[in-house]
C-alpha positions as CSV (number, residue, x, y, z in Angstrom):
1,M,12.4,5.7,3.7
2,D,11.4,5.9,0.0
3,I,8.0,4.3,0.3
4,K,5.3,6.1,-1.7
5,Y,1.8,5.6,-0.3
6,T,-1.5,6.1,-2.0
7,W,-5.2,5.5,-1.4
8,V,-7.1,3.4,-3.9
9,R,-10.9,3.0,-4.0
10,C,-11.8,-0.5,-5.3
11,T,-15.3,-1.6,-6.4
12,G,-14.4,-5.1,-7.7
13,D,-11.7,-7.6,-8.0
14,I,-8.4,-5.8,-8.8
15,K,-4.7,-6.2,-9.1
16,L,-3.3,-3.3,-7.1
17,S,0.4,-4.0,-7.5
18,T,2.8,-6.3,-9.2
19,A,5.7,-5.3,-6.9
20,P,6.4,-5.8,-3.2
21,S,4.0,-3.6,-1.3
22,F,3.3,-2.2,2.2
23,I,-0.4,-2.2,3.3
24,A,-1.1,0.5,5.9
25,T,-4.9,0.6,6.1
26,V,-7.9,-1.4,4.7
27,V,-11.5,-0.2,4.9
28,V,-14.3,-2.6,3.8
29,M,-17.8,-1.3,3.2
30,P,-20.7,-3.8,2.8
31,H,-23.8,-3.5,0.6
32,D,-27.2,-2.7,2.2
33,G,-27.0,-4.4,5.6
34,K,-25.1,-7.4,4.2
35,Q,-21.9,-9.0,5.5
36,A,-19.0,-8.3,3.1
37,K,-15.9,-10.4,2.6
38,V,-12.7,-9.4,1.0
39,V,-9.6,-11.6,0.5
40,L,-6.1,-10.1,0.0
41,Y,-3.5,-12.1,-1.9
42,D,0.3,-11.7,-2.1
43,G,0.6,-11.6,-5.9
44,E,-1.2,-10.8,-9.1
45,S,-4.3,-13.1,-8.8
46,S,-6.4,-15.3,-6.6
47,S,-4.1,-18.2,-7.3
48,D,-1.3,-16.6,-5.4
49,P,-0.8,-17.1,-1.6
50,Q,-3.7,-15.7,0.5
51,I,-2.6,-13.0,3.0
52,M,-5.9,-12.6,4.9
53,E,-9.7,-12.7,4.7
54,I,-11.6,-9.8,6.1
55,K,-15.3,-10.0,7.0
56,T,-17.5,-7.2,8.2
57,G,-20.5,-7.4,10.5
58,S,-23.9,-7.1,8.9
59,G,-24.2,-3.6,7.5
60,Q,-21.0,-2.4,9.3
61,S,-17.8,-1.1,7.8
62,K,-14.6,-2.5,9.0
63,V,-11.3,-0.6,9.3
64,I,-8.0,-2.3,9.9
65,N,-4.8,-0.3,10.5
66,F,-1.5,-2.2,10.2
67,I,1.2,-0.8,12.4
68,P,3.8,-1.5,11.1
69,P,2.5,-1.8,7.6
70,L,1.8,-5.4,6.3
71,Y,4.4,-6.4,3.7
72,T,3.7,-8.4,0.5
73,Q,6.5,-10.0,-1.4
74,K,5.0,-10.4,-4.9
75,G,2.3,-7.7,-5.2
76,L,-1.3,-7.2,-4.1
77,Y,-4.5,-8.6,-5.5
78,V,-8.0,-8.1,-3.9
79,D,-11.0,-10.5,-4.4
80,F,-14.5,-9.2,-3.5
81,T,-17.8,-10.9,-2.6
82,S,-20.9,-9.6,-4.2
83,D,-22.0,-8.1,-0.9
84,C,-19.0,-5.7,-0.7
85,D,-19.8,-2.2,-2.1
86,E,-16.2,-0.9,-2.0
87,L,-12.8,-1.2,-0.4
88,L,-10.3,1.6,0.4
89,V,-6.7,0.5,0.6
90,H,-3.8,2.7,1.7
91,F,-0.7,1.0,0.4
92,G,2.8,1.8,-0.7
93,W,5.7,0.5,-2.7
94,G,9.4,1.3,-2.8
95,K,12.3,0.6,-0.4
96,E,12.0,0.9,3.4
């Protein structure tokens, strides 16, 4: 397995990868008692195919562990709502 994993802290919309990736963990943290929403896309922008939408409870962080890791074919782009303070993503790239 030659997959190299890293943690990335995101505070806004971001292109995390332009290559196929493996998402192991996502942690979404909302702002001041709000309900946060994050959308993950398989590609380099929000015009690419949507992988999933993650919503938190009001004022509650949400942790999702993917076992096995979730695979993207074209990259990884993250789109935030204004009520999301930050997102931690544990993802990797390389050959399985």
